[in-house]
Residue frames as qw, qx, qy, qz and C-alpha x, y, z in Angstrom:
[[0.037, 0.985, -0.050, 0.159, 59.26, 66.01, 69.32],
 [0.807, -0.078, -0.095, 0.577, 63.00, 66.51, 69.45],
 [0.067, -0.997, 0.007, -0.037, 64.40, 69.73, 70.94],
 [0.105, 0.824, -0.554, 0.051, 68.05, 70.32, 70.02],
 [0.983, -0.137, 0.021, -0.117, 68.56, 66.55, 69.90],
 [0.859, 0.237, -0.175, 0.420, 72.29, 66.62, 69.14],
 [0.027, -0.865, 0.242, -0.438, 73.38, 69.55, 71.28],
 [0.447, -0.676, 0.529, -0.253, 76.26, 68.60, 73.51],
 [0.962, -0.001, 0.273, -0.011, 76.76, 65.17, 71.96],
 [0.353, -0.477, 0.626, 0.506, 80.01, 63.91, 70.48],
 [0.342, 0.390, -0.528, -0.673, 80.17, 63.37, 66.73],
 [0.194, -0.004, -0.967, -0.166, 79.35, 59.64, 66.85],
 [0.089, 0.414, 0.780, -0.461, 76.42, 60.06, 69.24],
 [0.309, 0.519, 0.034, -0.796, 75.03, 62.95, 67.17],
 [0.316, 0.254, -0.729, -0.551, 75.24, 60.83, 64.01],
 [0.087, -0.188, -0.974, 0.088, 73.37, 58.02, 65.78],
 [0.197, 0.511, 0.531, -0.647, 70.59, 60.38, 66.90],
 [0.341, 0.468, -0.291, -0.762, 70.29, 61.84, 63.40],
 [0.234, 0.111, -0.907, -0.332, 70.10, 58.33, 61.96],
 [0.038, 0.336, 0.882, -0.328, 67.37, 57.36, 64.42],
 [0.279, 0.553, 0.258, -0.742, 65.30, 60.44, 63.58],
 [0.343, 0.399, -0.541, -0.657, 65.70, 59.93, 59.83],
 [0.141, -0.017, -0.984, -0.112, 64.83, 56.23, 60.17],
 [0.162, 0.435, 0.721, -0.514, 61.72, 57.03, 62.16],
 [0.348, 0.564, -0.013, -0.749, 60.59, 59.58, 59.56],
 [0.280, 0.313, -0.755, -0.503, 61.35, 57.23, 56.65],
 [0.053, -0.176, -0.980, 0.081, 59.19, 54.59, 58.35],
 [0.189, -0.600, -0.608, -0.485, 56.26, 57.02, 58.28],
 [0.413, -0.620, -0.479, 0.464, 56.66, 58.74, 61.61],
 [0.124, 0.887, 0.120, 0.429, 56.37, 62.47, 62.08],
 [0.619, -0.255, -0.281, 0.687, 59.14, 64.41, 63.82],
 [0.030, -0.972, -0.116, -0.201, 58.78, 67.95, 65.15],
 [0.721, 0.005, -0.173, 0.671, 62.33, 69.25, 65.41],
 [0.161, -0.984, -0.064, -0.033, 63.09, 72.35, 67.46],
 [0.775, -0.164, 0.098, 0.602, 66.60, 73.59, 66.81],
 [0.057, 0.936, -0.098, -0.333, 68.68, 76.71, 66.24],
 [0.437, -0.372, 0.679, 0.458, 71.23, 74.62, 64.30],
 [0.583, 0.580, -0.095, -0.561, 70.46, 75.43, 60.66],
 [0.251, 0.412, -0.845, -0.232, 72.75, 72.65, 59.41],
 [0.199, 0.071, 0.938, -0.276, 70.80, 70.14, 61.49],
 [0.519, 0.505, 0.364, -0.587, 67.49, 71.51, 60.20],
 [0.455, 0.592, -0.444, -0.496, 68.77, 71.31, 56.63],
 [0.139, 0.279, -0.947, -0.082, 69.80, 67.70, 57.09],
 [0.098, 0.158, 0.934, -0.304, 66.75, 66.40, 58.94],
 [0.342, 0.508, 0.464, -0.640, 63.76, 68.43, 57.76],
 [0.382, 0.452, 0.687, 0.422, 61.50, 68.58, 54.71],
 [0.023, 0.773, 0.240, 0.586, 60.31, 72.08, 55.51],
 [0.432, -0.178, -0.467, 0.751, 61.12, 74.69, 58.13],
 [0.171, -0.867, -0.321, -0.341, 59.28, 77.40, 60.00],
 [0.321, 0.207, -0.431, 0.818, 60.68, 80.11, 62.25],
 [0.408, -0.764, -0.499, -0.036, 58.88, 80.93, 65.49],
 [0.378, 0.082, -0.224, 0.895, 59.74, 84.40, 66.76],
 [0.144, 0.014, 0.245, -0.959, 57.87, 86.76, 69.07],
 [0.477, 0.274, 0.656, -0.516, 54.78, 84.57, 69.04],
 [0.660, 0.584, -0.038, -0.471, 54.47, 84.38, 65.26],
 [0.751, -0.023, 0.597, 0.283, 55.33, 81.65, 62.76],
 [0.337, 0.732, -0.317, -0.501, 57.02, 82.51, 59.46],
 [0.184, -0.250, 0.904, 0.293, 57.38, 80.02, 56.64],
 [0.910, -0.220, 0.266, 0.230, 57.41, 77.45, 55.36],
 [0.080, 0.793, -0.523, -0.303, 60.96, 77.72, 54.06],
 [0.924, 0.299, -0.220, -0.093, 62.15, 75.12, 51.55],
 [0.528, -0.610, 0.586, 0.077, 64.86, 72.76, 52.70],
 [0.647, -0.279, -0.131, 0.697, 67.72, 72.42, 51.88],
 [0.028, -0.906, -0.140, 0.398, 68.37, 76.15, 52.27],
 [0.613, 0.486, 0.147, 0.605, 69.81, 78.05, 49.32],
 [0.360, 0.013, -0.209, 0.909, 71.50, 81.43, 49.92],
 [0.247, -0.372, -0.159, -0.880, 68.36, 83.61, 49.50],
 [0.709, -0.473, -0.457, -0.256, 66.31, 81.27, 51.71],
 [0.667, -0.218, -0.439, 0.561, 69.04, 81.20, 54.35],
 [0.126, 0.178, -0.096, 0.971, 69.03, 85.00, 54.35],
 [0.494, -0.429, -0.301, -0.694, 65.22, 85.04, 54.76],
 [0.758, -0.385, -0.515, 0.109, 65.47, 82.55, 57.64],
 [0.479, -0.047, -0.341, 0.807, 68.02, 84.81, 59.33],
 [0.166, -0.310, -0.067, -0.934, 65.73, 87.82, 59.00],
 [0.677, -0.436, -0.409, -0.430, 62.82, 85.82, 60.44],
 [0.724, -0.249, -0.508, 0.394, 64.99, 84.55, 63.32],
 [0.280, 0.028, -0.240, 0.929, 65.83, 88.16, 64.15],
 [0.111, 0.543, 0.612, -0.565, 62.13, 88.98, 64.36],
 [0.217, 0.397, -0.272, -0.849, 61.71, 90.56, 60.93],
 [0.786, 0.398, 0.342, -0.326, 59.35, 89.49, 58.20],
 [0.476, -0.207, 0.694, 0.500, 61.00, 87.39, 55.51]]
């Protein structure tokens, strides 16, 4: 489980963490990523869910296209996508 793994890191350190997570996943490991950074989610995830007000919405396909990104925003605000 990685919660906001690159928050507060410089560019090089963030790239190293992303590389480690991708390498782990490519080797067959499972990563549960918790992040509000949609770019990070789009780069590191195969699918995405939004948890809001005790409910899960999704899955959303990754990478996000414009309609999906809009639906993710609605779900993040507590609405139903």
